[in-house]
C-alpha positions in Angstrom: 171.3 139.0 27.4 167.8 137.9 28.5 169.3 135.7 31.2 171.4 138.5 32.5 168.5 140.9 32.6 166.4 138.4 34.6 169.2 137.9 37.1 169.5 141.7 37.6 165.8 142.0 38.0 165.7 139.2 40.6 168.7 140.8 42.5 166.9 144.2 42.6 163.7 142.5 43.8 165.5 140.6 46.5 167.3 143.7 47.7 164.1 145.7 47.8 162.3 143.0 49.8 165.2 142.9 52.3 165.2 146.6 52.8 161.5 146.7 53.3 161.7 143.9 55.9 164.5 145.6 57.8 162.6 148.9 58.1 161.0 149.6 61.5 158.4 152.3 61.7 157.8 154.7 64.6 154.4 153.2 65.1 155.9 149.8 65.8 158.2 151.0 68.6 157.1 154.4 70.1 155.8 154.3 73.6 152.4 155.5 74.8 151.4 156.7 71.3 147.8 157.6 72.3 148.9 160.1 75.0 149.1 163.8 74.1 150.2 167.0 75.9 148.5 167.3 79.4 147.0 163.8 79.2 146.0 162.6 82.7 145.4 159.0 83.6 144.3 158.0 87.0 146.3 155.2 88.5 145.1 152.5 90.8 145.6 152.7 94.6 149.1 152.9 96.0 150.9 149.6 95.5 152.5 147.8 98.4 154.4 144.5 97.9 153.1 141.5 99.9 155.1 138.7 101.4 155.1 135.5 99.5 156.6 132.0 100.1 160.4 131.8 99.6 160.8 135.6 100.0 163.8 136.5 102.1 163.1 139.2 104.8 165.3 141.3 107.0 163.5 141.8 110.4 165.1 143.8 113.2 163.7 144.5 116.7 165.0 147.4 118.7 163.8 149.4 121.8 165.1 151.9 124.3 166.9 149.1 126.2 168.7 147.1 123.6 169.3 144.3 126.0 165.6 143.5 125.9 165.6 143.4 122.1 168.6 141.1 121.7 166.7 137.8 122.2 164.3 138.7 119.3 167.0 139.1 116.7 168.9 136.4 114.9 172.1 135.6 116.8 170.8 137.5 119.8 172.5 140.7 118.7 170.6 143.8 117.5 172.6 145.8 114.9 170.1 148.4 114.0 168.6 151.6 115.5 165.6 153.6 114.4 167.7 155.8 112.3 170.4 153.5 111.1 169.7 150.2 109.4 172.8 148.0 109.1 171.4 144.5 109.7 172.4 143.1 106.4 173.3 139.7 107.9 169.9 139.2 109.4 167.4 137.3 107.3 164.3 135.1 107.5 163.3 132.8 104.7 159.5 132.5 104.3 158.7 128.8 104.0 156.4 127.1 101.5 153.5 127.6 103.8 154.1 131.4 104.2 155.6 131.2 107.7 158.7 132.5 109.3 160.3 131.4 112.6 161.4 134.2 114.9 163.4 133.8 118.1 161.1 133.6 121.2 158.0 134.6 119.2 158.0 131.3 117.3 156.0 130.7 114.1 154.4 133.7 112.4 152.3 133.5 109.3 153.6 136.3 107.0 152.4 135.4 103.5 149.9 137.9 102.1 150.9 140.7 104.4 152.6 143.9 103.4 155.9 144.6 105.2 154.1 147.4 107.2 151.4 145.0 108.4 154.0 142.4 109.3 156.0 145.1 111.3 152.8 145.9 113.2 152.0 142.3 113.8 155.4 141.6 115.3 155.3 144.8 117.3 151.9 143.9 118.8 153.1 140.4 119.6 156.0 141.8 121.6 153.7 144.1 123.5 150.9 141.6 124.1 153.4 139.0 125.3 154.8 141.4 127.8 158.3 141.2 126.3 158.9 144.8 125.4 156.7 147.9 126.1 158.2 150.2 123.5 159.4 148.0 120.5 160.5 149.3 117.2 160.2 146.7 114.4 161.7 147.1 110.9 160.9 144.7 108.1 162.6 144.9 104.6 162.5 142.6 101.6 165.9 141.3 100.8 166.9 141.1 97.1 163.6 142.2 95.6 164.2 141.1 92.0 162.5 141.2 88.6 163.7 138.8 86.0 164.0 139.3 82.2 164.0 136.6 79.5 164.4 137.3 75.8 166.3 136.6 72.6 169.3 138.5 74.0 169.5 136.3 77.1 168.3 136.8 80.6 169.1 139.0 83.6 167.9 139.7 87.1 167.5 143.3 88.4 167.4 144.1 92.1 164.8 146.8 92.9 166.0 148.8 95.9 162.7 150.5 97.0 160.3 147.5 96.7 158.2 149.2 94.1 158.6 148.8 90.3 156.3 149.5 87.4 156.3 147.8 84.1 157.8 150.8 82.3 160.4 151.3 85.0 161.5 147.6 84.6 161.9 148.1 80.9 164.1 151.1 81.5 166.2 149.3 84.1 166.7 146.4 81.6 168.3 148.7 79.1 165.1 149.2 77.1 163.9 147.1 74.1 165.6 146.8 70.8 163.9 147.8 67.6 163.0 144.2 66.7 161.2 143.4 70.0 157.6 142.6 69.4 156.0 145.2 71.7 152.5 143.8 71.1 153.4 140.7 73.1 155.6 141.5 76.1 154.6 139.0 78.7 154.6 139.4 82.5 154.5 136.1 84.2 153.6 135.8 87.9 152.9 133.1 90.4 149.4 133.5 91.8 148.0 131.0 94.3 150.4 128.2 93.2 149.8 128.8 89.5 151.9 130.7 86.9 149.8 133.4 85.2 150.9 135.3 82.1 149.5 138.5 80.7 150.6 140.5 77.6 151.2 144.2 78.0 151.8 146.7 75.1 153.8 149.7 76.1 152.7 151.6 73.0 149.3 152.2 74.6 148.4 154.0 77.7 146.0 151.2 78.6 148.9 149.5 80.4 148.4 152.0 83.3 145.1 150.3 84.1 146.4 146.8 83.8 146.7 144.9 87.1 150.1 143.7 86.1 151.5 147.2 85.5 152.7 147.3 89.1 155.2 144.5 89.3 155.7 142.2 92.2 158.9 140.5 93.4 160.0 137.6 91.3 157.9 138.6 88.3 159.3 137.5 84.9 159.2 139.8 81.9 159.5 137.8 78.7 160.0 139.3 75.2 160.2 137.9 71.7 161.4 139.2 68.4 159.1 140.0 65.5 159.0 137.3 62.9 161.0 139.0 60.2 163.9 139.4 62.6 164.5 135.6 62.3 164.3 136.0 58.6 166.9 138.7 58.6 169.2 136.6 60.8 168.7 133.6 58.4 169.4 135.9 55.5 172.7 137.0 57.0 173.8 133.4 57.5 173.1 132.7 53.8 174.7 135.8 52.5 178.1 134.2 51.7 176.3 131.4 49.8 174.2 133.9 47.9 177.4 135.9 47.0 179.1 132.8 45.6 175.9 131.7 43.7 175.6 135.2 42.3 179.2 135.3 41.1 178.8 131.8 39.5 175.6 132.9 37.7 177.3 136.1 36.6 180.2 134.2 35.1 177.9 131.7 33.5 175.9 134.6 32.0 179.0 136.2 30.7 180.2 132.9 29.2 176.8 132.4 27.4 176.8 136.0 26.1 180.3 135.5 24.7 179.4 132.2 23.2 176.3 133.6 21.5 178.4 136.6 20.3 181.0 134.2 18.8 178.3 132.2 16.9 177.0 135.3 15.2 180.3 136.3 13.8 
């Protein structure tokens, strides 16, 4: 009887420990916990994405006389107007040195410039070179992406408006599961030829002041599970073995109880 009692106690203890490990509190997962009603946090200056090596750009030149603009567009054919952007087939790949090669204008260093500054630079080159007196230049990032890596696999999300915050990216990814370690959500970015990683915690409003809160194209967001998640997964894999062992121990306990009972008769 003592053996059976010990087995039952161990089973209850194991079940209690498993339930405690699987419980996730609101403090572990709730966003922006230190913000209250009417909390106001000043954000940094308006963010503008800058051109980086290996970016793909759409650049279209138009003017009042489209015949003048044709030589400055890939293929010599302008497919855009000021109010209608349809030049999806036009693209420039920024090389490893940050340069693009435009028809007639030649090599232009674009890295480090916002798209508005690049538009103005190309427009001014057209005017200064005497090519077009009234050029309209439109620059867009093509396939502005943020990448996600985690225990559930990876995905790439295209950002249509060239602006994405850390919280917006989490929402676009489908949000985090309850076992994601929110204390160590990494944002990895290439800066001056080096990969830099910073950890952001969405449970605190301090993320609004973090320089990595405003994401850039090709940033990686990397998540990891809390440690006990691996334990729970391992426990599930061992559940059939535990079940067989428990049954065997129960049968052995019943046999020993019967044997002791028979000896006392």
